[in-house]
C-alpha positions as CSV (number, residue, x, y, z in Angstrom):
1,X,105.0,101.3,356.9
2,X,103.2,100.1,353.8
3,X,104.7,100.7,350.3
4,X,102.5,100.8,347.3
5,X,103.0,100.8,343.6
6,X,100.7,103.9,343.4
7,X,99.5,106.1,346.1
8,X,96.6,108.6,345.4
9,X,96.8,111.2,348.1
10,X,94.3,113.5,349.6
11,X,91.4,113.0,347.1
12,X,87.7,113.4,347.7
13,X,86.8,109.8,347.6
14,X,83.5,108.9,345.9
15,X,83.9,105.1,346.2
16,X,80.9,104.1,344.0
17,X,78.9,102.4,346.7
18,X,76.6,105.4,347.0
19,X,77.9,106.2,350.5
20,X,79.0,109.7,351.4
21,X,82.2,111.1,349.9
22,X,85.2,111.6,352.2
23,X,88.8,112.7,352.1
24,X,91.0,109.6,351.8
25,X,94.1,108.2,350.3
26,X,94.1,105.1,348.1
27,X,97.0,102.6,348.0
28,X,97.3,100.4,344.9
29,X,99.5,97.4,344.3
30,X,99.5,94.8,341.6
31,X,96.7,96.6,339.9
32,X,94.3,96.4,342.8
33,X,93.2,98.7,345.6
34,X,95.0,97.5,348.8
35,X,94.1,100.1,351.3
36,X,91.8,103.2,351.6
37,X,92.1,105.8,354.4
38,X,94.8,107.9,356.0
39,X,98.0,106.6,354.5
40,X,100.2,109.6,355.4
41,X,103.0,107.4,356.6
42,X,103.0,105.1,353.6
43,X,105.3,105.4,350.6
44,X,104.9,104.5,346.9
45,X,106.7,104.1,343.7
46,X,104.4,106.7,342.2
47,X,102.4,109.3,344.1
48,X,99.4,111.2,342.5
49,X,98.3,114.4,344.2
50,X,94.5,114.4,344.1
51,X,93.9,117.3,346.5
52,X,90.7,119.1,345.6
53,X,89.7,116.5,343.1
54,X,87.2,113.7,343.0
55,X,88.5,110.1,343.1
56,X,85.9,107.8,341.7
57,X,85.5,104.4,340.0
58,X,85.7,104.1,336.2
59,X,82.4,103.9,334.3
60,X,81.1,100.5,333.3
61,X,79.5,100.4,329.9
62,X,77.0,97.5,329.6
63,X,75.8,98.2,326.0
64,X,78.4,98.8,323.3
65,X,79.4,97.7,319.8
66,X,83.2,97.9,319.8
67,X,83.4,94.3,318.4
68,X,85.2,95.5,315.3
69,X,86.6,98.9,316.5
70,X,88.8,97.3,319.2
71,X,90.9,95.8,316.4
72,X,92.0,99.3,315.4
73,X,91.4,101.3,318.5
74,X,92.8,100.1,321.8
75,X,90.9,102.9,323.5
76,X,87.6,101.9,321.9
77,X,87.4,105.2,320.1
78,X,86.4,107.9,322.7
79,X,85.3,105.6,325.5
80,X,88.6,105.3,327.4
81,X,89.3,109.0,327.3
82,X,85.9,109.6,329.0
83,X,86.5,107.4,332.0
84,X,85.0,104.2,330.7
85,X,87.1,101.3,332.1
86,X,85.0,98.2,331.4
87,X,82.9,97.5,328.3
88,X,80.5,94.7,327.4
89,X,80.3,94.1,323.6
90,X,78.1,92.0,321.2
91,X,74.9,93.6,322.4
92,X,71.7,93.1,320.4
93,X,73.2,89.9,318.9
94,X,75.4,91.6,316.4
95,X,79.2,90.8,316.1
96,X,81.8,89.1,314.0
97,X,82.0,85.6,315.5
98,X,81.4,82.7,315.2
99,X,82.1,82.9,311.5
100,X,82.9,80.3,308.9
101,X,85.3,81.7,306.2
102,X,82.5,81.6,303.7
103,X,80.3,83.8,305.9
104,X,82.8,86.5,306.9
105,X,81.8,89.0,304.2
106,X,78.1,88.4,305.0
107,X,78.6,89.1,308.7
108,X,80.5,92.3,307.9
109,X,77.7,93.4,305.7
110,X,75.2,92.7,308.5
111,X,77.2,94.8,310.9
112,X,77.6,97.6,308.4
113,X,73.8,98.2,308.3
114,X,72.6,97.2,311.7
115,X,75.2,99.2,313.7
116,X,76.6,101.3,310.8
117,X,80.2,100.0,311.1
118,X,81.3,100.7,307.5
119,X,82.2,97.4,305.8
120,X,85.3,99.0,304.2
121,X,86.7,99.7,307.7
122,X,86.1,96.1,308.7
123,X,87.7,94.7,305.5
124,X,90.8,96.7,306.1
125,X,91.2,96.0,309.8
126,X,89.8,92.6,310.8
127,X,92.5,89.8,310.7
128,X,89.9,86.9,310.7
129,X,92.2,84.6,312.7
130,X,89.1,82.9,314.2
131,X,86.2,80.8,313.2
132,X,84.7,79.6,316.5
133,X,83.7,81.9,319.4
134,X,86.4,80.6,321.7
135,X,89.0,81.4,319.0
136,X,87.5,84.9,318.8
137,X,87.8,85.3,322.6
138,X,91.4,84.1,322.4
139,X,92.1,87.0,320.0
140,X,90.4,89.5,322.3
141,X,92.5,88.4,325.2
142,X,95.7,88.9,323.2
143,X,94.7,92.3,321.8
144,X,96.4,95.4,323.3
145,X,93.5,97.4,324.9
146,X,93.2,100.3,327.2
147,X,89.9,99.1,328.7
148,X,88.6,95.9,330.1
149,X,86.4,93.9,327.7
150,X,83.5,91.5,328.2
151,X,81.4,89.9,325.5
152,X,78.1,88.2,324.9
153,X,77.6,85.4,322.4
154,X,75.8,87.2,319.6
155,X,72.8,85.2,318.4
156,X,72.7,86.4,314.8
157,X,76.1,85.0,313.9
158,X,75.3,82.0,316.0
159,X,72.2,81.3,313.9
160,X,74.1,81.8,310.7
161,X,76.9,79.5,311.9
162,X,74.5,76.6,312.8
163,X,71.8,77.1,310.2
164,X,73.2,79.1,307.3
165,X,72.0,82.6,306.6
166,X,69.0,81.7,304.4
167,X,67.6,79.1,306.8
168,X,68.2,81.4,309.7
169,X,66.0,84.1,308.1
170,X,63.3,81.8,306.6
171,X,62.5,78.9,309.0
172,X,62.5,78.0,312.6
173,X,65.5,76.0,314.1
174,X,64.8,72.4,314.7
175,X,65.6,70.5,317.9
176,X,69.1,69.4,316.8
177,X,70.0,73.0,315.9
178,X,68.8,74.3,319.2
179,X,70.9,71.7,320.9
180,X,73.9,72.6,318.9
181,X,73.5,76.3,319.8
182,X,73.2,75.3,323.4
183,X,76.5,73.4,323.1
184,X,78.3,76.3,321.4
185,X,77.0,78.8,324.0
186,X,78.1,76.5,326.8
187,X,81.5,76.2,325.3
188,X,81.9,80.0,325.0
189,X,80.6,80.7,328.5
190,X,82.9,78.1,330.0
191,X,85.7,80.2,328.6
192,X,84.4,83.6,329.7
193,X,81.4,84.8,327.6
194,X,78.7,86.6,329.7
195,X,75.6,85.0,328.1
196,X,73.7,85.6,324.9
197,X,72.4,88.8,323.3
198,X,69.8,89.3,320.6
199,X,67.5,91.9,319.1
200,X,63.8,90.9,319.0
201,X,62.3,94.1,317.7
202,X,60.3,92.4,314.8
203,X,60.1,94.0,311.4
204,X,57.8,97.0,311.5
205,X,59.5,100.1,312.8
206,X,62.8,98.4,313.2
207,X,65.9,100.1,311.9
208,X,68.1,97.0,312.4
209,X,67.9,95.6,308.9
210,X,70.3,93.6,306.8
211,X,72.3,95.1,303.9
212,X,69.6,93.9,301.4
213,X,66.8,95.5,303.4
214,X,65.6,92.2,304.9
215,X,65.1,91.5,308.6
216,X,67.9,90.2,310.8
217,X,67.5,86.6,311.8
218,X,66.8,87.2,315.5
219,X,64.2,89.9,314.7
220,X,62.0,87.3,313.0
221,X,62.6,84.4,315.5
222,X,59.5,82.9,317.0
223,X,59.1,83.7,320.7
224,X,59.1,80.0,321.6
225,X,62.5,79.6,319.8
226,X,63.9,82.6,321.7
227,X,62.8,81.0,325.0
228,X,64.2,77.6,323.9
229,X,67.6,79.1,323.1
230,X,67.7,80.9,326.5
231,X,66.8,77.6,328.2
232,X,70.4,76.6,327.6
233,X,71.5,79.2,330.1
234,X,68.8,78.1,332.6
235,X,70.1,74.5,332.4
236,X,73.6,75.6,333.3
237,X,72.2,77.9,336.0
238,X,74.2,81.1,335.1
239,X,74.5,83.9,332.6
240,X,72.7,86.9,331.2
241,X,70.2,87.1,328.4
242,X,70.3,90.6,326.8
243,X,67.3,91.4,324.8
244,X,66.7,94.5,322.7
245,X,62.9,94.3,322.9
246,X,62.0,97.9,323.2
247,X,63.2,101.3,322.2
248,X,61.0,103.9,323.9
249,X,57.4,103.1,322.9
250,X,58.4,100.8,320.1
251,X,59.0,97.0,320.4
252,X,57.5,94.1,322.3
253,X,58.4,94.0,326.0
254,X,56.6,90.7,326.5
255,X,59.4,88.7,324.8
256,X,61.6,89.7,327.7
257,X,58.9,88.7,330.2
258,X,58.6,85.3,328.6
259,X,62.3,84.6,328.9
260,X,62.4,85.9,332.5
261,X,59.5,83.6,333.4
262,X,61.2,80.6,331.9
263,X,64.4,81.5,333.8
264,X,62.8,82.1,337.2
265,X,64.9,80.7,340.0
266,X,67.7,79.4,337.7
267,X,70.3,82.0,338.3
268,X,69.9,83.5,334.9
269,X,69.3,87.3,334.6
270,X,67.4,89.0,331.8
271,X,68.6,92.5,330.9
272,X,65.8,94.2,329.0
273,X,66.8,97.0,326.6
274,X,66.0,99.9,326.3
275,X,64.1,102.2,328.7
276,X,64.2,105.8,327.5
277,X,63.5,109.2,329.1
278,X,62.0,111.7,326.7
279,X,61.2,115.3,327.5
280,X,57.4,115.7,328.0
281,X,56.8,112.0,328.3
282,X,57.0,111.1,332.0
283,X,54.1,108.7,331.5
284,X,56.3,106.4,329.5
285,X,58.7,106.1,332.4
286,X,55.8,105.4,334.8
287,X,54.5,102.6,332.4
288,X,58.0,101.0,332.1
289,X,58.6,101.1,335.8
290,X,55.2,99.6,336.6
291,X,55.8,96.8,334.1
292,X,59.2,96.1,335.6
293,X,57.7,96.1,339.1
294,X,55.0,93.6,338.1
295,X,57.6,91.2,336.8
296,X,59.9,91.6,339.8
297,X,56.9,90.9,342.1
298,X,56.6,87.5,340.4
299,X,60.1,86.8,341.6
300,X,61.7,87.3,338.2
301,X,65.3,88.3,337.8
302,X,64.9,91.1,335.2
303,X,66.8,94.4,335.0
304,X,66.0,97.3,332.8
305,X,68.8,99.1,330.9
306,X,68.4,102.7,330.0
307,X,70.1,105.2,327.7
308,X,70.1,108.7,329.3
309,X,72.8,110.9,327.8
310,X,71.4,113.8,325.9
311,X,73.3,113.2,322.7
312,X,72.1,113.9,319.2
313,X,72.3,112.6,315.6
314,X,74.0,114.5,312.8
315,X,73.6,113.2,309.3
316,X,74.0,113.9,305.7
317,X,71.5,112.6,303.2
318,X,73.4,109.3,303.0
319,X,73.5,108.8,306.7
320,X,69.8,109.0,307.7
321,X,69.6,105.3,308.5
322,X,70.7,105.7,312.2
323,X,67.5,107.7,313.1
324,X,65.2,106.6,310.3
325,X,66.5,103.3,308.9
326,X,63.1,101.7,309.0
327,X,61.8,104.0,306.2
328,X,61.8,102.6,302.7
329,X,62.8,106.1,301.3
330,X,65.9,106.2,303.6
331,X,66.8,102.6,302.7
332,X,66.6,103.5,299.0
333,X,69.1,106.4,299.5
334,X,71.5,104.3,301.7
335,X,71.4,101.5,299.1
336,X,72.8,103.8,296.4
337,X,76.3,102.7,295.4
338,X,77.8,106.2,294.7
339,X,77.0,109.9,294.9
340,X,75.7,110.0,291.3
341,X,73.1,107.4,292.1
342,X,72.0,109.5,295.1
343,X,71.7,112.6,293.0
344,X,69.7,110.8,290.4
345,X,67.3,109.4,293.1
346,X,66.8,112.8,294.7
347,X,66.1,114.4,291.3
348,X,63.4,111.8,290.6
349,X,60.0,113.4,291.4
350,X,58.4,109.9,291.7
351,X,60.8,109.0,294.4
352,X,60.5,112.2,296.3
353,X,56.7,111.9,296.3
354,X,56.8,108.3,297.4
355,X,59.2,109.2,300.2
356,X,57.1,112.2,301.2
357,X,53.9,110.2,301.2
358,X,55.6,107.5,303.4
359,X,56.7,110.1,305.9
360,X,53.3,111.8,306.0
361,X,51.7,108.5,306.6
362,X,54.0,107.1,309.3
363,X,54.9,110.4,311.1
364,X,58.1,111.3,312.9
365,X,60.6,108.5,313.1
366,X,62.1,108.9,316.5
367,X,62.0,110.7,319.8
368,X,64.4,113.4,318.6
369,X,61.8,115.4,316.7
370,X,61.6,113.5,313.4
371,X,62.6,115.3,310.3
372,X,60.7,118.4,311.4
373,X,63.0,119.1,314.3
374,X,66.2,118.6,312.4
375,X,68.4,121.8,312.4
376,X,70.3,122.6,309.2
377,X,74.0,123.0,310.2
378,X,75.7,122.8,306.8
379,X,74.7,123.5,303.2
380,X,78.0,123.8,301.5
381,X,79.4,127.0,300.1
382,X,76.6,128.2,297.8
383,X,75.7,131.8,298.8
384,X,72.0,131.3,298.1
385,X,71.8,128.5,300.6
386,X,73.3,130.2,303.6
387,X,69.9,131.6,304.5
388,X,68.9,128.1,305.6
389,X,71.6,127.6,308.3
390,X,70.2,127.3,311.8
391,X,66.7,126.8,310.7
392,X,64.8,123.5,311.2
393,X,63.5,121.5,308.3
394,X,60.0,122.0,309.7
395,X,60.4,125.8,309.7
396,X,61.5,125.8,306.1
397,X,58.8,123.4,305.0
398,X,56.1,125.6,306.6
399,X,57.5,128.8,305.1
400,X,57.9,127.3,301.6
401,X,54.6,125.4,301.8
402,X,56.3,122.1,301.0
403,X,56.6,118.8,302.8
404,X,59.5,118.3,305.1
405,X,60.8,115.5,302.9
406,X,60.6,117.7,299.8
407,X,62.7,120.3,301.6
408,X,65.2,117.6,302.8
409,X,65.7,116.1,299.3
410,X,65.8,119.5,297.6
411,X,68.5,121.0,299.9
412,X,70.6,117.9,299.7
413,X,70.5,118.1,295.9
414,X,71.0,121.9,295.7
415,X,74.0,121.7,298.1
416,X,75.5,118.9,296.0
417,X,75.0,116.5,299.0
418,X,76.8,118.8,301.4
419,X,73.6,119.2,303.5
420,X,74.1,118.3,307.2
421,X,71.3,118.2,309.7
422,X,71.3,117.9,313.5
423,X,68.5,116.2,315.5
424,X,67.1,117.3,318.8
425,X,68.6,115.3,321.8
426,X,67.5,111.7,321.7
427,X,67.1,111.5,325.4
428,X,65.5,113.9,327.9
429,X,67.4,117.1,328.7
430,X,65.4,117.3,331.9
431,X,67.7,115.5,334.4
432,X,64.8,114.8,336.7
433,X,63.4,112.2,334.3
434,X,66.6,110.3,334.0
435,X,67.0,110.4,337.8
436,X,63.6,109.0,338.2
437,X,64.5,105.9,336.1
438,X,67.8,105.4,337.9
439,X,66.2,105.7,341.3
440,X,64.7,102.2,340.7
441,X,67.0,99.6,342.1
442,X,66.6,97.4,339.0
443,X,67.2,100.0,336.3
444,X,70.8,100.5,335.2
445,X,72.7,103.1,333.2
446,X,75.5,102.4,330.8
447,X,73.7,102.0,327.5
448,X,76.1,104.1,325.3
449,X,75.8,102.3,321.9
450,X,79.5,103.1,321.6
451,X,81.2,101.8,318.5
452,X,78.1,101.9,316.4
453,X,76.7,104.7,314.2
454,X,80.0,106.6,314.2
455,X,79.1,108.7,311.2
456,X,76.0,109.9,313.0
457,X,77.1,110.5,316.6
458,X,79.7,110.0,319.3
459,X,78.9,107.8,322.3
460,X,81.9,107.3,324.6
461,X,81.2,110.7,326.3
462,X,77.9,109.5,327.9
463,X,79.2,109.6,331.5
464,X,80.8,113.0,331.1
465,X,77.5,114.4,329.7
466,X,75.5,112.9,332.6
467,X,77.9,114.2,335.2
468,X,77.8,117.7,333.7
469,X,74.0,117.9,333.1
470,X,72.5,115.8,335.8
471,X,74.9,116.6,338.7
472,X,76.7,119.9,338.0
473,X,74.1,121.9,336.0
474,X,70.7,120.6,337.1
475,X,71.6,119.1,340.5
476,X,69.1,116.3,340.0
477,X,71.6,113.8,341.5
478,X,74.6,113.9,343.9
479,X,78.0,113.0,342.6
480,X,78.0,110.0,345.0
481,X,74.7,108.8,343.5
482,X,75.8,109.3,339.9
483,X,79.1,107.4,340.3
484,X,77.1,104.6,341.9
485,X,74.9,104.5,338.8
486,X,77.7,104.7,336.3
487,X,79.9,102.0,337.9
488,X,79.0,99.9,340.9
489,X,75.3,99.3,340.1
490,X,76.1,98.3,336.5
491,X,78.9,96.0,337.6
492,X,76.6,94.3,340.0
493,X,73.9,93.9,337.3
494,X,76.6,92.2,335.2
495,X,77.7,89.9,338.1
496,X,81.1,91.5,338.3
497,X,82.4,90.8,341.7
498,X,85.4,93.2,342.0
499,X,84.8,96.1,339.7
500,X,82.9,99.4,339.9
501,X,84.0,100.6,343.4
502,X,87.1,101.8,345.1
503,X,87.3,99.2,347.9
504,X,90.2,97.0,349.2
505,X,90.5,94.0,346.9
506,X,88.9,95.7,344.0
507,X,90.7,96.3,340.7
508,X,92.0,99.9,340.5
509,X,89.8,101.3,337.7
510,X,89.9,104.9,338.9
511,X,89.0,108.4,337.7
512,X,90.6,111.6,339.2
513,X,88.9,114.8,338.1
514,X,87.2,118.0,339.2
515,X,83.6,118.3,338.4
516,X,84.1,122.0,337.4
517,X,86.8,121.0,334.8
518,X,84.5,118.6,332.8
519,X,83.3,120.2,329.5
520,X,81.0,119.2,326.7
521,X,80.3,121.3,323.6
522,X,76.7,120.7,322.6
523,X,76.9,122.8,319.3
524,X,78.0,120.0,317.0
525,X,80.4,117.1,316.7
526,X,83.9,117.3,315.3
527,X,85.0,115.2,312.2
528,X,88.1,113.2,312.7
529,X,89.8,110.9,310.2
530,X,91.2,108.2,312.5
531,X,89.4,105.1,311.2
532,X,90.9,102.4,309.0
533,X,92.0,103.7,305.6
534,X,91.8,107.3,307.0
535,X,88.0,107.1,307.1
536,X,86.1,109.6,309.2
537,X,83.8,109.6,312.3
538,X,82.1,112.1,314.5
539,X,83.6,113.0,317.9
540,X,82.2,115.0,320.7
541,X,84.2,118.0,322.0
542,X,84.3,116.9,325.6
543,X,86.6,115.8,328.3
544,X,88.3,117.3,331.4
545,X,89.6,114.2,333.4
546,X,92.9,114.7,335.2
547,X,93.8,111.0,335.4
548,X,92.3,107.7,334.3
549,X,93.7,104.4,335.6
550,X,92.7,100.9,334.4
551,X,93.9,98.0,336.5
552,X,96.2,100.5,338.3
553,X,97.9,101.8,335.2
554,X,97.4,105.4,333.8
555,X,95.8,105.3,330.4
556,X,95.1,109.1,330.2
557,X,96.6,112.1,331.9
558,X,95.0,115.5,331.3
559,X,93.4,114.2,328.1
560,X,96.7,112.7,326.7
561,X,96.8,109.0,325.9
562,X,99.7,107.4,327.7
563,X,99.8,104.5,325.2
564,X,99.4,102.0,327.9
565,X,97.2,99.0,327.3
566,X,96.5,97.4,330.7
567,X,92.9,96.3,329.7
568,X,91.9,92.7,330.4
569,X,89.4,90.3,329.0
570,X,86.9,89.7,331.9
571,X,84.5,86.8,332.6
572,X,81.3,87.5,334.4
573,X,79.6,85.7,337.4
574,X,82.9,85.5,339.4
575,X,86.2,87.2,339.2
576,X,88.2,84.0,339.6
577,X,87.6,82.6,336.1
578,X,88.7,85.9,334.6
579,X,91.9,85.9,336.7
580,X,92.7,82.3,335.8
581,X,92.3,83.1,332.1
582,X,94.4,86.2,332.4
583,X,97.2,84.4,334.2
584,X,97.4,82.0,331.3
585,X,97.9,84.8,328.7
């Protein structure tokens, strides 16, 4: 008779492989699934009754930015409570290592504008016990964490480390500098880094800008230099190149194609970001899938990553850079050092006209309706302003015969900067469109952007939202198919050998829940003050998981954090290097 550390009894097992669900018990020992099936005669130190509930693998998040937040939040903000059990950081080439002491402030400023991680939070919480990337990974291994972490080598700090910030922005790397970057990436990957990540969105229409409004180093890299840097992975025959080369219809997909062609047959995978599904734009999905199929038909190892949860952006006048950071008018507002400067700018007719002309010339800034579709959700306490609540900026502009930017600036000023607006969903609400993308074998979910833009939206809830909308409400996918997409398929795309499924020998990253119990309030985000220094962030009102286990340890029970930190630092390609590193901790 077998004895387990944990025995999950009588659950409806959705194992993550995409196969049919079945009633089964799950026996866990030493953090791993040991046996699955009828274990009625077995005993355990802890038994969890899962009768009537789904037992499924934890979500694997392939695109997140908790590089700084993990230093003050072992749960990676709201990710762990929403069933995320493994997270890959340093996406788009933004992070906080490698970093010479003289460059620390500069890298924090970069992260504060590209991913809107406030520099004040970083200054308060980052211990800066590292310079090299291996030293940074050592710190990640030692950090208490409630999720498993993986990391790319971020190319923006890498360029700054090798070339200096001014050179990285203003000239091409020479052969010796490319060779040094190859050496540093090799060193990091030998110790567990997944590969390299970089944004290659160019300058026009790109909201990833530095604190001074200039372009980030990787966004102005020559295509040949991007390929040359990626050749280092091809030479070692392993790893992933993550490229932010597209956001919906913006960007340049051909950069990803060039890297994939160079890496053909080497064992290197390109993960191209980001495919989008937008209501009313199915043709965009068709174009993206046709492009991907053409590359795959050449024998190229390229995978498309997609953001599908129907979240939204909320913003005050000082927080517009998440959705419209590419606009000069928005950058001017964000650059103000205090509220008085913001008020003075909004009261300047010349600025308002310039901003309005810019918007009229360039049109809506994103797939969430631009400024016209923004709903007014807060105007402060002034009685004369309550009339505007619930109306869109476009409606007000039409009624008052003003431009939408004039209305935006005027209401922000009249409300003494209390104005808050809410965008339309930034991904399709029609679940059929997301399901069409995920039906492709080389398109993966798990783009959450968690850890970034926390004053504009909440991201860890993405799996919860997709389960509710796509499975329970619209029935566009089965629960078996959805958990395959949220876990096993992503794990395989990241070359994780023993995560993402509930199978013997796999790590016990497990969710226990009832689909009917999951909830998500789409009205607006909450404001919580749990960031360094008591600073605030937005948080979705969502949840409903009965139990969440990471490496066989309960991290959340009925929404309550257990305080356990069983998360591990994981290496990709093969589970063995990660285990060897963990054993040495």
